[in-house]
VMD Tcl script that draws the C-alpha trace (Angstrom):
set ca {
  {0.00 0.00 0.00}
  {1.23 3.51 -0.66}
  {1.05 5.88 2.27}
  {1.05 9.63 2.21}
  {1.05 12.56 4.59}
  {-1.40 15.26 3.53}
  {-1.51 18.70 5.11}
  {-4.93 20.35 5.44}
  {-5.51 24.05 5.98}
  {-8.02 26.78 5.38}
  {-8.88 30.28 6.51}
  {-12.06 31.26 4.65}
  {-15.65 30.41 5.47}
  {-16.34 27.65 7.97}
  {-12.71 26.58 8.37}
  {-13.51 23.55 10.52}
  {-16.23 22.33 8.13}
  {-13.79 22.51 5.22}
  {-11.20 20.41 7.08}
  {-13.89 17.97 8.23}
  {-15.15 17.64 4.64}
  {-11.64 16.81 3.39}
  {-11.24 14.06 5.99}
  {-14.69 12.71 5.12}
  {-13.94 12.85 1.39}
  {-10.71 10.88 1.87}
  {-12.87 8.39 3.78}
  {-11.57 4.88 4.24}
  {-8.08 5.92 3.09}
  {-7.56 7.92 6.30}
  {-5.45 6.03 8.84}
  {-4.67 8.79 11.36}
  {-5.68 12.41 11.86}
  {-3.73 14.96 13.87}
  {-5.12 17.52 16.22}
  {-6.29 20.84 14.80}
  {-4.17 23.96 15.24}
  {-5.02 27.60 14.68}
  {-2.13 29.38 13.02}
  {-1.33 32.83 11.72}
  {-1.27 33.13 7.93}
  {2.02 32.16 6.32}
  {3.51 34.35 3.62}
  {0.70 36.96 3.54}
  {-0.18 38.41 6.96}
  {-3.17 40.45 5.70}
  {-5.68 37.60 5.99}
  {-7.57 35.61 8.65}
  {-5.90 32.86 10.71}
  {-5.85 29.29 9.47}
  {-6.93 26.00 10.90}
  {-4.39 23.29 10.08}
  {-4.14 19.52 10.50}
  {-2.31 16.56 8.98}
  {-3.64 13.16 7.88}
  {-1.92 9.89 7.16}
  {-3.64 8.09 4.29}
  {-3.09 4.77 2.56}
  {-4.31 2.98 -0.54}
  {-2.86 -0.17 -2.06}
  {-3.22 1.06 -5.62}
  {-2.58 4.79 -5.31}
  {0.33 6.58 -6.92}
  {1.76 9.90 -5.80}
  {-0.16 11.53 -8.64}
  {-3.38 9.89 -7.37}
  {-2.84 11.56 -3.98}
  {-2.40 14.91 -5.71}
  {-5.60 14.37 -7.72}
  {-7.49 13.46 -4.53}
  {-6.07 16.51 -2.74}
  {-7.20 18.79 -5.57}
  {-10.64 17.12 -5.65}
  {-11.03 17.92 -1.94}
  {-10.08 21.53 -2.59}
  {-12.49 21.85 -5.53}
  {-15.35 20.34 -3.55}
  {-14.84 23.04 -0.92}
  {-14.83 25.88 -3.45}
  {-11.08 26.51 -3.58}
  {-10.23 29.25 -6.07}
  {-6.57 29.76 -6.90}
  {-5.40 33.34 -7.29}
  {-2.11 33.38 -9.25}
  {-1.43 36.89 -7.92}
  {-1.56 35.69 -4.28}
  {0.31 32.40 -4.00}
  {-0.07 32.41 -0.21}
  {-3.47 34.09 -0.23}
  {-6.58 33.08 1.67}
  {-8.42 29.89 0.75}
  {-11.32 27.73 1.80}
  {-9.16 24.59 1.75}
  {-5.58 23.78 0.88}
  {-4.54 20.13 0.74}
  {-0.83 19.57 0.14}
  {0.83 16.23 -0.52}
  {3.81 16.37 1.84}
  {5.37 12.93 1.42}
  {4.50 9.57 -0.14}
  {6.01 6.13 0.56}
  {6.04 2.96 -1.53}
  {4.70 -0.27 0.00}
  {8.24 -1.21 1.13}
  {8.64 2.11 2.96}
  {10.82 3.75 0.34}
  {10.02 7.46 0.02}
  {8.76 8.59 -3.36}
  {10.92 11.38 -4.79}
  {9.53 13.59 -7.54}
  {10.70 16.81 -9.15}
  {7.72 17.63 -11.32}
  {6.34 21.18 -11.68}
  {2.95 19.92 -10.45}
  {4.19 17.59 -7.71}
  {7.52 17.83 -5.93}
  {8.12 15.18 -3.27}
  {8.76 15.55 -0.54}
  {7.01 18.92 -0.43}
  {9.79 21.47 -1.01}
  {8.83 23.78 1.89}
  {7.45 21.31 4.45}
  {10.64 21.45 6.52}
  {10.06 25.20 6.99}
  {6.43 24.99 8.11}
  {5.58 24.45 11.74}
  {1.92 24.18 10.74}
  {2.83 20.96 8.90}
  {5.49 19.53 11.20}
  {3.77 20.07 14.56}
  {0.48 18.32 13.63}
  {2.48 15.55 11.93}
  {4.19 14.81 15.25}
  {0.73 14.24 16.76}
  {0.28 11.17 14.56}
  {3.91 10.10 14.13}
  {6.10 11.26 17.05}
  {9.20 9.61 15.57}
  {8.49 10.66 12.00}
  {11.01 11.69 9.42}
  {10.61 14.02 6.45}
  {12.47 12.30 3.60}
  {15.65 14.16 2.72}
  {15.35 16.56 5.66}
  {15.48 14.53 8.85}
  {13.50 13.86 12.00}
  {10.42 15.99 12.60}
  {11.54 16.88 16.14}
  {14.91 18.09 14.86}
  {13.24 20.15 12.16}
  {10.91 21.77 14.70}
  {13.92 22.75 16.79}
  {15.44 24.71 13.91}
  {15.97 28.37 14.87}
  {13.56 29.75 12.27}
  {10.57 27.75 13.51}
  {10.50 28.73 17.19}
  {8.34 31.82 16.61}
  {5.99 29.89 14.31}
  {5.48 27.17 16.92}
  {4.86 29.74 19.65}
  {2.15 31.35 17.49}
  {0.24 28.06 17.01}
  {-2.81 27.41 19.18}
  {-3.98 23.82 19.69}
  {-7.75 23.49 19.20}
  {-8.77 20.39 21.20}
  {-12.38 21.54 20.85}
  {-12.21 20.66 17.13}
  {-11.82 16.94 16.39}
  {-11.22 15.51 12.92}
  {-11.23 11.85 13.92}
  {-11.51 9.68 10.86}
  {-14.55 7.52 10.25}
  {-12.34 4.46 9.68}
}
mol new
graphics top color blue
foreach p $ca { graphics top sphere $p radius 0.5 }
foreach p [lrange $ca 0 end-1] q [lrange $ca 1 end] { graphics top cylinder $p $q radius 0.2 }
display resetview
């Protein structure tokens, strides 16, 4: 089975409902879901705060491209509109494919304009790494190292401090 880590986030509309809908849409493929965190916007401060979470998904027949297609289908279903002028602009739902592993545990590496694996900026994003630790405390981002080491990098301390856990918002999978 291929496994993937997907990062979920959104800051427009009913943020929690958009995250919940993505987990529901991924359905039986969801193995684990992190806690939900409220985070300041990344890259464009003039927008509302985000809700972020991470899911571990698996599917025996899925390719890395399949995970990207599923991520984009989740975004479309929640009304995601991409604004080329605001790469880090507000959105109803953003689902990023962070990492994918082959059935034998080998990480999938890709350098495609549509899908780079592992995600090229995941190691810089506390809003990805911190929720990921919820579901995989000893996890490793392929090519970058252990999640705990990455979170201890000097540039992430302020980002971690600005994150607020939201235990009142559960995204438990239906699996």
